[in-house]
C-alpha positions in Angstrom: 26.5 111.2 68.4 28.7 108.1 68.2 27.4 105.0 66.4 26.6 102.1 68.7 29.0 99.2 68.6 26.6 96.3 68.3 29.4 93.7 67.9 30.9 94.7 71.3 27.5 94.4 73.0 26.9 91.0 71.4 30.3 89.7 72.5 29.7 90.9 76.0 26.3 89.1 76.1 28.0 85.9 74.8 30.7 86.1 77.4 28.1 86.5 80.2 26.1 83.6 78.8 29.2 81.4 78.6 30.2 82.3 82.2 26.7 81.4 83.4 26.8 78.1 81.7 30.2 77.3 83.1 29.0 78.1 86.6 26.0 75.9 86.2 28.1 73.0 84.9 30.5 73.4 87.8 27.6 73.4 90.3 26.2 70.2 88.7 29.6 68.5 88.8 30.0 69.4 92.5 26.6 68.0 93.2 27.4 64.8 91.3 30.6 64.4 93.2 28.8 64.9 96.5 26.3 62.2 95.7 29.0 59.7 94.5 29.3 56.7 96.8 32.6 56.2 98.5 34.6 53.4 96.8 37.8 51.6 97.8 41.0 52.6 96.0 42.7 50.2 93.6 45.9 50.1 95.6 44.5 48.5 98.8 47.0 46.2 100.5 44.5 43.4 101.4 44.0 42.3 97.8 45.1 38.8 96.9 48.1 38.5 94.6 47.5 37.1 91.1 47.5 33.2 91.0 50.5 33.1 88.6 53.0 34.5 91.2 55.2 32.2 93.2 
């Protein structure tokens, strides 16, 4: 009977745990982006030019 490879099993559990954490973080980030209020971009044309320009 072959000897169990505990290192392989442990690494597989670590990979599964890391994948689950990444999925959770991505889900949280998506929820954060969905709740983020819409803001105007910095390159709007209706901004006043700086006072030092002629």
